[in-house]
C-alpha positions in Angstrom: 17.3 73.5 7.7 17.6 74.5 11.1 17.8 72.5 14.3 14.3 73.3 15.2 13.0 72.3 11.7 14.9 69.0 11.9 13.3 68.1 15.1 9.9 69.2 13.7 10.5 66.6 10.7 11.7 64.1 12.9 8.6 64.6 15.1 6.5 64.6 12.0 7.6 61.0 11.2 7.1 59.9 14.8 3.6 61.4 14.9 2.5 59.8 11.6 3.7 56.4 13.0 2.0 56.5 16.4 -1.1 58.3 15.3 -1.4 55.5 12.3 -1.2 52.8 14.8 -3.5 54.5 17.2 -6.2 55.1 14.4 -5.6 51.5 13.1 -6.1 49.7 16.2 -9.6 51.6 16.8 -10.8 51.1 13.1 -9.6 47.4 13.2 -11.1 46.4 16.6 -14.3 47.9 15.6 -14.5 46.0 12.4 -13.4 42.9 14.0 -16.0 43.1 16.9 -18.7 45.6 15.9 -18.4 46.8 19.5 -18.6 50.5 20.6 -17.9 49.0 24.1 -14.5 47.8 22.7 -13.6 51.3 21.0 -14.6 52.9 24.1 -12.1 50.7 26.1 -9.3 51.4 23.8 -9.8 55.3 24.2 -9.8 54.6 28.1 -6.8 52.6 28.0 -5.1 55.4 26.1 -6.2 58.1 28.6 -5.4 56.1 31.7 -2.0 55.8 30.7 -1.4 59.3 29.6 -2.8 60.7 32.8 -0.9 58.3 35.1 2.4 58.7 33.4 2.3 62.5 32.4 4.2 63.6 35.6 6.7 60.9 35.5 7.4 61.5 31.8 7.8 65.2 32.5 10.5 64.4 35.1 12.6 62.5 32.5 12.4 65.4 30.2 13.5 68.1 33.1 16.3 65.7 34.1 17.8 64.5 31.0 18.9 65.9 27.4 15.8 66.6 25.6 17.2 64.6 22.4 17.8 61.7 24.7 14.3 61.8 25.9 13.0 61.7 22.4 15.4 59.0 21.3 14.2 56.7 24.3 10.6 57.4 23.4 11.1 56.0 20.0 13.2 53.3 21.1 10.3 52.2 23.7 7.7 52.5 21.1 9.7 50.2 18.4 10.1 47.6 21.0 6.3 47.4 21.8 5.5 47.5 18.2 7.8 44.5 17.6 6.2 42.5 20.3 2.7 43.4 18.9 3.7 42.2 15.5 5.0 39.1 16.8 1.4 38.6 18.5 -0.4 39.1 15.0 1.8 36.6 13.6 1.2 33.8 16.4 -2.4 34.6 16.8 -4.5 31.7 17.7 -7.4 30.9 15.5 -10.3 33.9 15.9 -8.5 35.1 19.2 -9.0 38.7 17.8 -12.7 38.2 17.2 -13.7 37.9 20.7 -14.5 41.5 22.2 -13.9 40.3 25.6 -10.9 37.9 24.9 -7.7 38.0 26.9 -5.4 37.6 23.9 -7.1 40.8 22.2 -6.7 43.0 25.2 -3.2 42.0 25.9 -2.6 42.7 22.0 -4.4 46.1 22.6 -2.4 46.8 25.6 0.9 46.2 24.0 0.1 48.3 21.0 -1.0 51.1 23.2 2.1 51.2 25.3 4.0 51.8 22.1 1.8 54.8 21.3 2.0 56.3 24.6 5.6 56.2 24.7 5.5 58.7 22.0 4.0 60.9 24.8 7.4 61.8 25.8 8.0 63.5 22.6 5.0 65.8 23.0 6.4 66.9 26.7 9.9 67.4 25.4 9.0 69.3 22.1 7.4 72.6 23.8 10.5 72.7 26.0 12.6 72.7 23.0 10.7 75.6 21.7 11.6 77.4 24.9 15.2 76.6 24.5 15.6 77.1 20.6 13.3 80.0 19.8 13.4 83.6 21.1 10.3 84.4 23.1 8.6 86.9 20.7 8.5 84.1 18.2 7.4 81.3 20.3 3.6 81.5 19.4 4.3 81.0 15.8 6.8 78.3 16.6 3.9 76.5 18.3 1.9 77.1 15.2 4.3 75.1 13.4 4.3 72.4 16.1 0.3 72.4 15.5 0.9 72.1 11.7 3.1 69.1 12.0 0.4 67.5 14.2 -2.2 68.2 11.4 0.0 66.6 8.7 0.3 63.8 11.0 -3.3 63.4 11.3 -3.9 63.9 7.5 -1.6 61.2 6.5 -2.4 59.0 9.2 -6.2 58.8 8.8 -5.6 58.0 4.8 -2.8 55.3 5.8 -4.4 53.6 8.5 -7.8 53.2 6.6 -6.3 51.6 3.8 -3.8 49.5 5.6 -6.5 48.2 8.1 -8.8 47.3 5.0 -6.1 45.6 2.9 -3.4 44.3 5.4 -5.0 44.4 8.8 -2.9 44.9 11.7 0.0 43.1 10.3 1.0 45.8 7.7 0.5 48.5 10.2 2.8 47.2 12.7 5.5 46.3 10.2 5.2 49.9 9.0 5.4 51.3 12.3 8.5 49.3 13.6 10.5 50.1 10.3 9.3 53.9 10.5 10.2 54.3 14.1 13.7 52.9 13.6 14.2 55.5 10.9 13.2 58.1 13.0 15.8 57.1 15.8 18.4 57.1 13.0 17.7 60.4 11.7 17.4 62.1 15.3 20.7 60.6 16.3 22.5 62.5 13.4 20.7 66.1 14.5 23.0 68.3 16.8 20.8 70.0 19.3 22.5 72.6 21.7 20.2 72.8 24.8 22.8 74.9 26.6 23.0 72.1 29.5 25.7 72.9 32.1 27.1 69.8 33.6 27.4 70.3 37.2 30.9 70.0 39.0 31.7 67.2 41.2 31.3 69.5 44.2 28.3 71.5 42.9 25.0 71.0 44.4 22.5 69.5 41.9 18.8 69.1 41.9 17.4 65.5 42.8 16.5 63.6 39.9 13.1 62.9 41.0 9.4 63.6 40.0 8.8 66.1 42.9 5.1 66.8 42.5 4.9 68.9 45.4 7.4 71.1 44.0 5.7 71.3 40.8 2.5 72.1 42.4 4.1 75.2 44.0 5.6 76.5 40.9 1.8 76.2 39.5 0.2 77.7 42.5 2.6 80.7 42.3 1.1 81.9 39.0 -2.4 83.2 39.6 -5.0 81.6 37.6 -2.6 79.0 36.1 -4.3 76.0 38.2 -7.7 77.1 36.7 -6.2 77.1 33.2 -5.3 73.3 33.9 -8.4 72.6 35.3 -10.5 74.1 32.4 -8.6 72.1 30.0 -9.3 69.0 32.1 -12.9 69.7 31.9 -12.7 70.2 28.0 -10.8 66.7 27.9 -13.7 65.1 30.1 -16.0 66.1 27.2 -13.4 65.4 24.6 -13.3 61.9 25.6 -16.8 61.4 23.7 -14.9 62.1 20.6 -12.2 59.6 21.3 -14.6 57.0 22.1 -17.6 57.6 19.6 -16.3 59.6 16.5 -14.9 56.5 14.7 -17.9 54.4 15.4 -20.2 57.4 14.2 -18.2 57.9 10.9 -18.2 54.5 10.3 -21.7 53.9 10.7 -22.1 56.4 7.8 -19.4 55.5 5.2 -16.9 52.6 4.8 -13.6 52.4 6.6 -11.7 53.4 3.3 -14.0 56.5 2.7 -13.8 57.6 6.4 -10.1 57.2 6.2 -9.8 59.4 2.9 -12.4 61.8 4.5 -10.7 62.1 7.7 -7.6 62.9 5.7 -9.1 65.5 3.8 -10.5 67.2 6.8 -7.2 67.1 8.7 -5.9 69.6 6.3 -7.6 72.1 8.7 -4.7 71.3 11.1 -2.2 72.4 8.4 -4.2 75.5 7.4 -4.6 76.5 11.2 -0.7 76.0 11.7 0.0 78.1 8.8 -2.3 81.0 9.8 -0.9 80.7 13.4 2.8 80.8 12.0 2.0 83.9 10.2 -0.2 86.0 12.5 0.5 84.6 16.1 -2.0 84.3 18.8 -2.5 88.0 19.7 -1.4 89.8 22.7 -3.4 87.5 25.1 -3.3 83.9 24.2 -5.6 82.9 27.2 -8.5 85.0 25.5 -7.7 83.2 22.2 -8.0 79.9 23.8 -11.4 80.7 25.4 -12.8 82.0 22.2 -11.8 79.1 20.2 -13.3 76.7 22.7 -16.5 78.6 22.7 -16.8 78.1 18.8 -15.7 74.6 18.9 -18.4 73.5 21.6 -21.0 75.6 19.4 -20.1 73.5 16.4 -20.3 70.4 18.6 -23.9 71.1 19.2 -24.9 70.9 15.8 -22.4 68.8 13.6 -24.3 65.5 14.1 -27.8 67.0 14.4 -28.7 65.2 11.2 -27.4 62.0 9.9 -25.3 63.6 7.1 -21.5 62.7 6.5 -21.0 66.2 5.0 -22.3 68.0 8.1 -20.2 65.8 10.1 -17.2 66.4 7.9 -17.9 70.2 8.2 -18.1 70.2 11.9 -14.9 68.2 12.4 -12.9 70.7 9.9 -14.0 73.6 12.1 -12.9 71.6 15.1 -9.5 70.6 13.8 -9.0 74.2 12.6 -9.5 75.6 15.9 -7.9 73.0 18.1 -4.3 73.9 17.2 -5.2 77.5 18.5 -6.2 76.1 21.9 -3.0 74.0 22.2 -0.6 76.7 21.0 -2.2 79.1 23.1 -1.7 77.0 26.4 1.8 76.1 25.3 2.8 79.7 24.7 1.4 80.8 28.3 3.0 77.9 30.1 6.4 78.8 28.3 6.1 82.4 29.3 5.0 81.8 33.1 7.0 78.7 34.1 10.8 78.5 34.5 12.5 76.4 31.7 14.0 73.9 34.4 10.6 73.2 35.6 8.6 73.1 32.1 9.0 69.4 31.7 7.3 68.6 34.8 4.6 71.2 34.5 3.9 70.0 30.9 3.8 66.5 32.3 1.7 67.4 35.2 -0.6 69.5 33.0 -1.2 66.4 30.6 -1.9 64.2 33.7 -4.5 66.7 35.2 -6.0 67.5 31.9 -6.4 63.7 30.9 -7.3 62.6 34.3 -11.0 63.0 33.5 -11.0 61.8 30.0 -10.7 58.1 31.0 -13.7 58.2 32.9 -15.5 59.7 30.0 -14.1 57.0 27.8 -14.7 54.3 30.0 -18.3 55.4 30.5 -19.5 56.5 27.4 -19.1 53.5 25.5 -21.1 51.2 27.6 -23.5 54.2 28.3 -24.0 54.9 24.7 -24.2 51.1 23.9 -26.8 50.0 26.4 -28.7 53.2 27.3 -28.6 56.1 24.8 -28.8 53.9 21.9 -31.8 52.0 23.0 -33.2 55.4 24.0 -32.9 56.5 20.5 -33.8 53.3 18.8 -37.3 52.3 20.3 -37.3 54.2 23.7 -38.6 57.6 24.8 -35.9 59.7 23.0 -37.1 58.2 19.9 -40.7 59.1 20.3 -40.0 62.5 21.6 -37.5 63.7 19.0 -37.1 60.9 16.6 -39.3 62.7 14.0 -36.8 65.2 13.4 -33.7 63.9 15.1 -33.9 60.4 13.8 -33.9 57.1 15.4 -31.4 54.0 15.5 -27.9 53.3 16.8 -26.3 56.2 14.8 -28.6 58.8 16.3 -27.9 57.6 19.8 -24.3 58.5 19.3 -25.1 61.8 17.6 -27.4 62.9 20.7 -24.3 62.3 23.1 -22.3 64.7 20.9 -25.1 67.4 21.0 -25.3 67.2 24.8 -21.5 67.2 25.2 -21.4 70.3 23.0 -24.0 72.1 25.1 -22.3 71.4 28.3 -18.9 72.7 26.9 -20.2 75.8 25.6 -21.8 76.8 29.0 -18.7 76.0 30.9 -16.4 78.1 28.5 -18.7 81.1 28.8 -18.5 80.8 32.6 -14.9 80.6 32.3 -14.6 83.8 30.2 -16.5 85.7 33.0 -14.5 84.3 35.9 -11.7 86.1 38.0 -9.2 83.4 37.2 -9.2 84.4 33.5 -8.4 88.0 34.5 -5.7 87.0 36.9 -3.7 84.7 34.4 -4.2 87.3 31.7 -2.5 89.7 33.9 0.4 87.3 35.1 1.1 86.7 31.1 1.2 90.4 30.6 3.5 90.9 33.4 5.7 88.2 32.2 5.6 89.6 28.8 6.4 93.3 29.9 9.3 92.1 32.2 10.8 90.1 29.5 10.5 93.1 27.1 12.1 95.5 29.7 15.0 92.9 30.4 15.8 92.7 26.6 15.9 96.4 26.3 18.5 96.7 29.1 20.7 93.9 27.8 20.7 95.8 24.4 21.7 99.0 26.1 
């Protein structure tokens, strides 16, 4: 097994662990409190922390060994999971039943900090793709990264559903703590040649700082790159709807065990997508691929909750998950081509922060907005009277309406992006980088 495959396998264990905890806390809080407001707040906490810490985590990746950064990520996760486990064991009576209780939200924060620490791995991994994989094979390697994410989702949804149903958070956190420690042990045994050259005592070295201004200059130097990051930011603004409401909508149709199993089956789309990308790549222009899959995804979002059918929901989620790795791999492949390696950690971290910056607003607003405005609107309000005859009425149809509106907005914005000058500028910059790399390789060969 190559170094890259060892790192992928290790990340798979970490992904399964962190995704399981994330899914489980959402399932569990909804079942304990029956509050869409609470699930929206959990999504908001995740996204606020992701957006706020991205640049700082990217700086850690740039200024340290990637392996050390990944080990540190798992170490911090293990510590927070252990604290959370202690809180479960010491829970005051009925403390977790109150959706507004301080003990519940302290517990949620501890759990989510453990999950968020895993984001350091998600920034370090694409920089390792740049280091370990030749340029002409990075798109396929990024496809394998997407496949690992898919396997994590598949396994996670099944594990978390059953763990929550039969053991609550006690079993979830016990498993998470043990699995994270195993990931640390395995990665410690993997040798990774990162090509790092330690500076001599009299050699100048780059200050170990976040350097947001320098990162912004690097991004601004590539025509259209800011537009790509802002486009992803807007997509995530709408994507916050999924984080806040998808589990609540699914659980309104089926039990937690069935939803976990179904989501596991749907998540095979991630694996299929990763296999296809690994075999075929992303084409000559990954930016075009990114926009096309976004257009299809938002079109699906317009219709996959149009009727209260678990099969329609499952089909829509399958298509969404099939296409999502294409978008992520396309963005990573583009950044790996046009951004210098020594800045990639901070650029990936900056992109993560900016792209996630809008999602907390959606997640924090969409739960209360859906609970207190849209659900009444579609239960016995004007919406129920206007379209309830064919769309349906009730709380679940209020959630469904939010998805449909988000899909229409996303489709419109994607069409505008495909016809923008920024798309043409970034496509030209990527093509120039590809052609320059090809000429450099030919010169080296001769």
